N, C-alpha and C positions, 0 to 999 in steps of 0.2 A: 350596612343594611342594603337590602335589595332596592333598586330604583323601580318601584312598582307603581304603575299608573292607576290613579283613582278615577276610574271612568264608569259610566253607566253599564257598559258591557259586563263588568264584574258583578254588579248587582243582578242583572238579568240572568246571567249564567248560573249564579248561585241558587236563585229561586227555582229555576227549571230543573236543576240537578237534585236538590235536596227536598223540594216540596212539590213534586210534579202533580200530586193528587189533591193538593189544597185548592179550595174552591174560590172562584171569582164570580160575582153576580152583577148583572146589569138590568135595570128596569127599562123595559121597552116602552115605546110611545103609547101602546094600548094598555099599559099597566101590568102586563105579564112579565115574568122574570126569565132572563136568559142566563143560563148557568154553564160554565166550563171550568177548566182547571189550569194550573200554571204550565203544564206540559202543552196543552192545546194553545194556550196563549203564546207560548214561545214559538210554536210552529207557525202561527199566524204572523207574528212579528218577523220571522224569517221570510215568509212569503211577501210581506210588505217591503222588505229590503230588496227582494228580487224585482218587485214592481217599480221601485224607485230607479233601479238600474235600467230597466227596460224603457222608462220614460226619459232617460238621459240625464238624470239628476247627478250633479257632481258633488264632491266633498266640499263642504262650506256653503252650498246653496241654502237659501232660506225657504222654508215651506210653512204655509199658514194652516192652522186648524181653526175652524169656525163652528164650534160644536158644544154640546152639552156634556155632562158627566156620564159617559157610557163606555162600554168595553172597546168599541172601535177607536174612540178618542184615546183611550189608555194604550192601545197598540201603537198609536203615533208617538206617545210619550217616550217609548224606548226604541221603536223601529227607526225613526228618523235620526235621532242623535247617534245611535249605535252604528248606523250606516255611515255616519260622518257628516250629515247635513244638520241644519239648525231648525228646530221647531219653534215657530212663532205662534203662540196661543192668542188669538184675536178676541177681544172682549165683545161678546154678542150684544151687550147692553149699551154699547156706545151708540151715538147718533150716526147717521150715514156719513157725515163729514169726517168724524173721527175714525170710523172703520176704514174708509177709503184712504185717509192719511196714513194710518199705521201700516196698512198693507203696502202702500206705495213707498213709504219711507223705509220700511224694512227690505224692500225689493224682493218680495216673495215671488218664487217661480211657479208654485202650484198652490191651490187652495183646496183643502179637504173640508167638506161642510156637511152638516146634517140636512136631511131632506126638507124639514120645515123651515129652514133658514135660506133656502134657495131664492125666494122672492127678494129678500134684502140684498143678496149678492147681485141679483139681476139689476137692481136699481143703481148700482155703483160700478158695474163691470166696465163701463165705458171710460172710467177713470183709472183703470188698472191695466195699462198697456204692457206691462212686464210679466203679467200672469200668463203662463203658457197653457195651463189646463186647470179644469175644475173636476174634483172627484167627489161624488155624492156618497156619503157613508151609509149605504143601503144596498139592497139587492137590485133595485131598479132605479132608473133615472126618470124623474117627472118631466113632463113637457116643459121645456125651458129655452130661453134665449142664450143661455151660457154656452160658450163654445171655445175649444172642444171640451166635452163633458163626458165623464165615465162613471160607471158604477164601481164602487169600492169592492164589493163582493165578487163581481164578475172579473175584476182585475186579479184579485187574490186567487180565484179558482183557475185562472189561466196560467198560473205559475206553480212552482214546486216549493216545498217547505225545507229545502236544503240550502242554507246560506251560512258561510263562515264569516262571522263578523271579525274584522281586523281590529287590532289594538288601536285605540284612539288616544292621542295625546291629551292628558288630563287638563291642560290649559286651553284647549280649543273650545269654542262656543258649543253648547248643547241646545240651549233654548233661549227664548227672549220673550219679554212681556212688556206691555206699555202701561204707564201709570193711569190713574183714574181720570185724568183730564178735568180736574176741578177748576183749574186756572189755565187757560190757554190750551194748545194742542197737547196730546199725550206725549210723554217722553219714554224712549225705549231703554230697557235695561237688559243686558245680555248676561246669562249665567253660563259658566264653564262646567265641564264634566266634574272637575275637582270641587268647585263650590257646591254643586248639587249633592255630590257624594258626602262631603263633610257636613252639610246642613242636614241631610237625611240621617246621617249617623247620630247627630246631636239630638234629633227628635226621638231617637230610641233610648236615650238616657232616662232612667227612672224618674229623675227630678225634673224632666221635661215632659214629653207626651208619654214616654214609656212604651212606645209601640213595640210589640213582640209577635212572634208566631202564634201565640195563644189568642190574639185579638181578632175581633170582628169589627172592621173599620168602615165607617160610613162618612166619606168626605162630602159634606153638604156644600162647603165653599166651592165655588165654580172652578173647574179645571182651567178656565181661561184667565183666572185671577191669581197671579203669583204662583203658578204651578200647584193650585189647590193647597197653598201653604206648605208645599213639599211633602204632603202626607202620602200621595201615591208612591213616591220613590221609597219612603221609609217602609210602607206596607209591603212592597215587592221585595225590598232588600231582606225583609225578615220572613217572608212567606205567609204573612197574615191573610186572613179571609177578607177580601175587599168587596164591598157592596156599593155600587154606583147608582145614584138616584134617578138618572136618565133625564128625559125631556120634560122641561117645565114642571118640576116637582113642587107640589103644594105641601103645606105643613102637615096635612093629614097623610099624604103619601110617605113622608119621612117617618112619621110615627108608626105607620104600618110596617115599614121596613125595620125599624128599631125593635118592634115587638116580634115580628115573624122570624127575623134573622138573628135575634139575640145580640144586637150590636153592643159592643163594649166601650167603644170610643167613637165620638162623632165631633165634628167641628163645623161651625157655620157662623153666619152673621147674627148679631144681637137681635135684629129685627125678626129673624126667623125663629129665634128662641122665644120671643114674645108671642109670635103666631102659634107656636106649638103649645104654649101654656094655655092660650085661649081655647084651642081644640080640646086639650085635656080636661078643661072644666066642663065640657059638654059630652065627651065620649071617653070610654075607658080603654086606654092602651097601656100595656105593661112595658115600662121603660126601666125597670129595676136592673136590667142587665148592664146598664151604662155604669162603668167605673168612673168615667169623666165625660162631661159635655163641655167642650171648649167653645166659647163665644167670643167673637172679635169684630173688627171693623171700626169699633168705637168702644169707649169704656163701658163696662157692664154694670148696670145699676145694682146696688146691693139688694134692693127689694126683689129683683129677678133671681139673684143667687139664693136668697132666703127661701123663695117660693119653691124652687126646684128641690132644694135640700129638705125643707120641712115637710112638703107634701109627698115627694116621690123618692127621697133619699139619694138624689143624684147630685154629686158635687159639680158645680160649675167652675171652670178655671178659665184663665185668660192670660194673655201675654202682650208684648209690644213688638211691632214690626212694620214693614212697608215693602212695596215693590222693590225698592233699592236694596233691601236686606234679606231677600230670598224666602220668607220674610222674617223668621223668628229671631228676635234679639234677646228678649227677656221672657221668662215664663214663671207662673206662680206655682209654688209648692209650699206645703206646710213643713217648716223646719222641725228638726228633732226637739228643739227647746220650746216648740209651740204645740206639741202633740197633746199636752195635758190641759190646754185651755178649753173653754166651753165651745159648743158648736156655734154659738152666735159670734164668738170672738174669731173662730176659724173662718166663718163667712165674711167677717170684716177684713181678714187677711186676704181672702180670695177676691175682694173687691179692688185689690191693687193689681198692677201689671207685672209684679214680680222682680226676680233677680236676673242679672246678666248670665247668659249661657257661657259655659266653658269655651275658650278659644277666641272670644271677642273682647274688645275693649270699649268702654263707654264712659262718657263724662257728661255731667249736667252743668251748663255754664250760664252765667248771667250776661247782661248786655255788653259787658266789658271783656268777655271771654274768660272770666275767672270762675273756677269750679265753685258751686254753691255748697254750703255746709250740709252734712247728712242729718238735718234736723226736722225734715218733713214739713218745713215752713217756707224756706226760701225757694223761689221758683226759678227755673232756668231751662234753656233749650237742650235737648238730648243730642249728643254727637256720638257717632259710632264708627268703628273700623274693625276689620277682621277678614278672614278668608272667604266668607260668603257675603261680604258687603261690597256693593259696586264702587268703582273708583271714578266712573264717569257715565254719562248717558250716551246712548248710541248715536253717533254722528249728529250731535246737538250742542250748540254753543251755550246752552243754558247750564251746562255742567259747571261752568266757572263759579256760579253763585251757590251751588249746592255741595261741591266737593272742595275742601280747603285743607291743604297740608296732610292729605291722606284720610281725613275725617269726612264722613257724610253728615251734613247738617240736616236734621230731621224736620225742623219747623214745629216739632211737638214740645210743648211746655210741660214740665213735670217737677215734682218734688221728690226727694229721696230720703228714706228714713235711716236710722242708725244701723239697720241690718242690711242696707244696700238695696232695698226693695223700692221700686219707683211707683209713683202714682201720677198718671197722666192728668194734668189740670186742664189742658186745652191745646188746640192748634194755635200757632202764633197768630194766624189770621182770624181765628175765631174768639180768642180771648177778648173780653170786653174791657176797654180802657176808659174808665169813667172818672173824671176829675183827677187824673194822674194816678189812680189806683187801678189794680187789675181785679176783674170779676171772672170767676171760672164758670163758663157756660155748662161744662160737664158736671160740676158739682150740683148746680141748680137742677139740671136735667135729672140726675140720679135721685135727688130728693123728691122732685115732682112725681117721678115714676113710682116712688114708694107710696104715694097716696092711693088709697083703695079705689078711687074713681077714675084714675088716670091710666090709660093704656100706653100711650107714647107721649114724650115731651121733647121739644127741641127749643133751645134758647139761643137767640141771636141778638146782635147789637143793632140799634137804630141810631141815626144821627141825632144829636141833641145840641141846641144852641149854646147852652151853658156848660154842660158836662162833657161835651164832645160825643160820647156814646152812652146809651142806656140799654139795659136788657129788656127784651120782649120775649114772652114764652108762648110758643105755638103748642097747643094741647089737643090731643086726640083722646076723648073720653071713652070709657068702656060702655058696652051695651048701647051704642048709638045715642048716648046722651048728648044734649046740647048745652052749651055754656049759658050760665045765668049770673047775675050779680052775686047771688048766694054762693055759687060755685067759686067765683073769683075770690070772694071773701074767705071761703074755706081754705083755698090754696094759699092765700097770703098768711092766714092763721097757721097753716101747716109749716110754712117756711120760716116764720118769724123767730122761733126759738133757736133755729139752726144757723142763721146767717146774720151779719150786720144789716141794719135797716137799709143802708144804701145799696146792698146787693139785690134787694127784692125787685122783681120785674115791675116796670111801670105799666105794662099792659099785658093782657092775656088774649091771644087769638085762638078761638076754638075752631078746629078744622075737621073735615070728614076724612082727610088723609094727609099724612106728612110726606112730602115728596122725597124720593131716594135718588141717589146718583147711580152710576153704572155698576158700582160694587156693593150696592145695598146700604150705603151709609146715608144719613140724612143729608139732603141737598141744601146746605146752609147758604150757599150763594143765592139760590133762588128764593129761599125764605127771607133772606136779608132784603132782597128787592121788594118782595111782597110786604114785609113788615114796614119798611121805610115808606112805601106808598101809602099804606094804611095809616101810619103815624102822621104823615103830612096832611092827609085828608081830615083826620080827627083833630089835629092841633089847630 
């Protein structure tokens, strides 16, 4: 067989050649829509490569993007790796410390950034001595202390759209992303051309996301977070219509795009899925074009799945993955032997994180490293290996505790049923260890969010003198309601038939907002601190 390189150039060339007129859309900061096609996209990517050459960028140099989901950011996705450099997508929701650390640790030579993010970069530029230039992704450059600084559009207009991309070795790095920084400084993960190519191909399987040229794809998940779950690569590989939500999109902006552009597949955080449902209760948007809505970042409550399906006919699906896994490891689909079950039973199936993707290996192991039975009762940690799973962190000695004998240790606790479908029970650090037994915060959260008065729920452990840890539930009620004794009693009554008595929360904290981390997940570290302080005050 041919020794053929699996690189991003192959995907870029295919879309430009076979789908030149297929549309790509990007929402601008003022809410208007920028439209162009794959042919025009390709020419701008070629111009970008010429700009990199003029700036003296060498093969293997690392280049940062600090941007929202927009068409210019998408041009960096292919222009930089196809040139032979490495794109580092910086998480714009990090704190200043983490942003400066990740850019410095990656040794980025240039930072491409959106105009509205310039003030953040100005505040840390003095900590970035290796950055040679800043390029603002716009037609003009605002007044700024960044230096040297250029306009992206002016640079592109100064060069030509003829550039012959060389073949890139598939094993060379193409992009890198840093982890959520929930514990300590973020850790860098490097993705090769080959790993991205294979992961993108897997997303096109019908039993996974099923991305095809017929689709209108809206990636809500940020492009700075695990390459937007690999969705832009799969969309461009197939020539799908790609709709990018742009700067600071709100739930209503997303619903407008789904309605106006007839989006068929979208993916984003569970919290945004909740926000969109809240808007849909007040305003009418047509979301019937969605064949699937993928929600992730944390386990999806069945109540949320039910509401989308029963009210709007939209199937919600989910999977399991992480920065270290590119990210998709498992994905939920309805098997052929499950097609005749009721809609409610199908939604119960959709509340799981699904089966392993072809090409990967996974095992769920107990504390002794022994695989747990496929009985959906025994809990264990998920371990994964495969061609798009990292083997180490970038230049970081923390690799030793996370990668063992070729396996990545996820830290996620799950059960697995007889069909091989996993259910995430908790993160290892979030599972509540009470009196020698485990309590799943995820299962409690899901049932609490099924209550008609609850909008969001997050359950964390607090220290306990006798039982070591006990659960506390942080609750955001719908319609700006406030908590009362009657509400607490109603929630306890709601949970009682579903869980053993010792699983039930010792306390309910009613909040106006549940804090989120840099990737939109509930910030359980912060909530644990707040809950422990509250518990010590009240005890």
